[in-house]
C-alpha positions as CSV (number, residue, x, y, z in Angstrom):
1,M,158.2,206.8,37.4
2,I,155.2,204.7,36.3
3,A,154.0,201.5,38.0
4,R,154.0,198.5,35.8
5,H,152.4,195.7,38.0
6,P,149.1,194.7,36.3
7,A,147.4,194.0,39.6
8,L,148.4,197.4,41.0
9,A,147.2,199.0,37.8
10,F,143.8,197.3,38.1
11,L,143.4,198.3,41.8
12,L,144.4,201.9,41.1
13,A,142.1,202.2,38.1
14,L,139.3,200.7,40.2
15,S,139.8,203.0,43.1
16,G,139.9,205.9,40.7
17,S,136.5,204.9,39.2
18,V,134.9,204.6,42.6
19,T,136.1,208.1,43.6
20,W,134.9,209.7,40.3
21,A,131.5,208.0,40.9
22,A,131.3,210.2,44.0
23,G,131.6,213.2,41.7
24,E,135.0,214.3,42.9
25,T,137.7,213.0,40.5
26,G,138.1,211.6,37.0
27,T,140.6,209.7,34.9
28,I,142.5,210.0,31.6
29,T,143.1,206.8,29.8
30,G,144.8,205.7,26.6
31,T,147.0,203.0,25.0
32,V,150.6,203.4,23.9
33,D,151.7,201.2,20.9
34,K,155.1,200.4,22.3
35,P,154.8,200.2,26.1
36,G,158.3,198.8,26.5
37,Q,159.7,202.2,25.4
38,V,157.6,204.2,27.8
39,T,159.4,205.5,31.0
40,A,156.8,207.8,32.5
41,I,153.2,209.0,32.0
42,A,151.6,211.9,33.8
43,A,148.9,214.6,33.6
44,I,149.9,218.1,34.5
45,D,147.7,221.0,35.7
46,R,149.5,223.9,34.1
47,A,147.9,226.4,36.5
48,T,149.6,224.8,39.5
49,D,152.3,222.7,37.8
50,K,151.0,219.7,39.8
51,K,151.6,216.4,38.2
52,F,149.5,213.2,38.5
53,P,151.4,210.1,37.6
54,G,149.9,207.4,35.5
55,V,149.8,203.6,35.8
56,L,150.8,201.5,32.7
57,D,150.0,197.9,32.0
58,A,153.2,196.7,30.4
59,A,151.5,193.9,28.5
60,S,148.6,195.7,26.8
61,G,150.0,199.3,26.8
62,R,146.9,200.6,28.4
63,F,147.4,203.4,30.9
64,T,145.3,205.2,33.5
65,I,145.9,208.5,35.2
66,A,143.4,208.5,38.1
67,G,142.5,210.9,40.9
68,L,142.2,214.0,38.7
69,P,140.1,216.8,40.3
70,Q,137.0,217.5,38.2
71,G,136.7,221.0,36.8
72,T,140.4,221.1,35.9
73,T,142.1,221.0,32.5
74,F,145.2,218.8,32.0
75,D,147.9,218.2,29.5
76,C,149.2,214.6,29.2
77,I,152.9,214.0,29.0
78,I,154.4,210.7,27.9
79,D,158.1,210.0,28.1
80,F,159.6,207.4,25.7
81,Q,163.2,206.3,25.7
82,G,165.0,209.5,24.5
83,A,161.9,211.4,23.5
84,R,158.8,213.1,25.0
85,R,155.3,213.6,23.6
86,E,153.7,216.5,25.5
87,G,150.2,217.9,25.4
88,V,149.8,221.6,24.8
89,N,146.4,223.4,25.0
90,L,146.0,225.5,21.8
91,K,142.2,225.9,22.3
92,V,140.8,229.4,22.3
93,P,137.4,230.9,23.2
94,P,134.9,231.1,20.3
95,S,134.5,234.4,18.5
96,D,131.4,236.6,18.7
97,Y,130.4,235.7,15.1
98,E,127.5,233.4,14.4
99,E,129.6,231.5,11.9
100,E,133.2,230.8,13.1
101,Q,135.9,232.5,11.0
102,P,139.5,231.2,11.0
103,L,142.7,233.2,11.2
104,S,143.7,234.6,7.9
105,A,147.3,234.5,6.6
106,E,147.5,238.2,7.3
107,D,146.4,237.6,10.9
108,V,149.1,235.0,11.4
109,A,151.8,237.2,9.9
110,T,150.7,240.1,12.2
111,I,150.7,238.0,15.3
112,K,154.1,236.5,14.4
113,G,155.5,240.0,13.9
114,Q,154.3,241.1,17.4
115,V,155.7,238.0,19.0
116,R,159.2,238.7,17.6
117,A,158.9,242.4,18.5
118,L,158.0,241.5,22.1
119,N,160.9,239.1,22.6
120,K,164.0,241.1,23.4
121,F,166.1,238.7,25.5
122,E,166.3,235.6,23.2
123,D,168.1,235.7,19.9
124,E,166.5,232.6,18.4
125,I,162.7,232.7,18.2
126,G,160.9,229.7,16.8
127,I,157.1,230.1,16.4
128,L,155.8,226.5,16.4
129,A,152.1,227.3,16.1
130,V,149.6,230.1,15.6
131,T,146.0,228.8,15.9
132,G,142.6,230.3,16.7
133,N,139.9,232.3,15.1
134,I,139.2,235.8,13.9
135,Q,139.2,237.2,17.5
136,H,141.4,234.9,19.6
137,A,144.8,233.2,19.0
138,A,147.1,230.9,20.8
139,V,150.9,231.0,20.0
140,L,153.4,228.3,20.9
141,I,156.9,229.6,21.0
142,N,160.3,228.0,21.4
143,K,163.2,230.4,22.0
144,V,166.8,230.4,23.0
145,R,169.3,233.0,24.3
146,T,172.6,232.0,22.8
147,R,174.5,235.3,23.5
148,P,176.3,235.6,26.8
149,F,174.1,236.8,29.7
150,V,174.6,237.8,33.3
151,N,176.7,235.1,35.1
152,S,176.5,232.8,32.1
153,K,179.1,230.1,31.6
154,P,180.8,229.4,28.3
155,G,178.4,227.3,26.1
156,E,175.4,228.0,28.4
157,V,172.1,229.1,27.0
158,V,168.6,230.0,28.3
159,W,165.9,227.9,26.8
160,R,162.2,228.8,27.1
161,A,159.0,227.3,25.6
162,E,156.0,229.4,26.2
163,L,152.3,229.6,25.3
164,W,151.0,233.1,24.5
165,H,147.4,234.3,23.9
166,F,146.3,237.2,21.6
167,E,143.0,238.8,21.1
168,R,141.5,241.3,18.7
169,P,138.7,243.2,20.4
170,D,138.5,245.7,17.5
171,E,140.8,246.0,14.4
172,T,144.1,245.4,16.1
173,W,145.7,242.2,17.5
174,L,146.9,242.6,21.1
175,K,148.6,240.3,23.5
176,V,146.1,239.3,26.2
177,Q,146.8,241.8,29.0
178,D,145.5,239.9,32.1
179,E,148.1,237.1,31.7
180,L,151.8,237.3,31.0
181,F,152.3,233.9,29.3
182,L,152.2,230.2,30.2
183,V,155.7,228.9,30.8
184,L,156.2,225.3,29.6
185,Y,159.9,225.2,30.0
186,R,162.5,227.7,31.4
187,Q,166.0,226.4,31.8
188,R,169.6,227.5,31.9
189,I,171.3,224.6,30.1
190,M,174.4,223.8,28.2
191,K,173.9,224.3,24.5
192,D,175.0,220.7,23.8
193,D,172.4,219.3,26.2
194,Y,169.7,221.5,24.7
195,Q,170.5,220.3,21.2
196,K,169.9,216.7,22.4
197,K,166.4,217.3,23.6
198,S,163.5,215.6,21.6
199,I,160.1,217.0,22.5
200,T,157.0,216.8,20.3
201,F,154.2,219.1,21.5
202,D,150.8,217.6,20.6
203,P,147.5,219.6,20.8
204,A,145.6,216.3,20.9
205,L,147.0,215.5,24.3
206,G,146.4,219.0,25.6
207,G,143.5,220.9,27.1
208,L,141.9,217.7,28.5
209,A,138.9,218.9,30.6
210,V,137.9,216.5,33.3
211,T,134.3,217.4,34.4
212,G,131.3,215.9,36.2
213,Q,129.7,215.4,32.8
214,R,132.9,213.9,31.3
215,P,134.8,212.3,34.2
216,K,136.7,209.9,31.9
217,V,138.8,211.1,28.9
218,D,140.0,208.3,26.6
219,L,142.9,209.3,24.3
220,G,142.8,206.1,22.2
221,L,145.9,204.8,20.6
222,I,149.0,206.9,21.1
223,K,152.1,206.3,19.0
224,G,155.6,207.3,19.9
225,P,157.1,210.6,18.8
226,S,160.1,211.1,16.6
227,A,163.3,210.4,18.4
228,E,165.2,212.9,16.4
229,P,166.6,215.8,18.4
230,G,164.5,219.0,18.3
231,I,161.5,220.9,19.7
232,R,158.6,220.5,17.4
233,L,154.8,220.5,17.0
234,R,153.0,217.4,16.0
235,A,151.4,218.2,12.7
236,E,148.3,216.0,13.1
237,N,145.9,216.5,15.9
238,N,144.7,212.9,16.1
239,P,146.7,211.0,18.8
240,G,146.2,207.7,17.0
241,S,147.0,208.8,13.5
242,G,150.5,207.2,13.6
243,G,153.8,208.3,12.3
244,P,156.5,210.5,14.0
245,G,155.6,213.8,15.6
């Protein structure tokens, strides 16, 4: 849960700034447009699943997530009443070309085909995003096993949201071999409960690198996501652009 006392928020923000001046930690800050609807704010290190809770000033909507180890990349997660806006890192390495070349429609279709072919357990495969360049791609996948599985209960499903990476060293797209995939969610859950979830993945809140050169990351104004049920990708990459996710 987030702390809402203005004095506590100030002290924690101040202590965070003193620590980062020593070259050890940094902060992520931003402003939510409707702070009264926010129930939790955190930054997550996906490599360790460690979460760092944020402090929200209930009057101004300004929040600070302090004590973040430098040299680490984070995704920011903001829970609103009944909905979540969650950072996802869709950044990929640059290609070897002097002038960057985007994915073509043919590339996207090929990668989508491979994703579906590699997923054998789930029967509902939703590909929320395929982004990258001519040599590297990130794929955000939401998938559900609705058919009965071992020890499943009536009405129970397996829900997974994962981030996969692909590369094209030559002429063929291949799933990156030195990683399996990044699991964002993996739950056995009743189908009715799954269908009530409202999560908007947002690339603008993902892949936030806290470094010695950039110890403070400011996300600007962040508006709430759509409260409609569903797992979706925010279409616009600007966190302050407004509108539902």
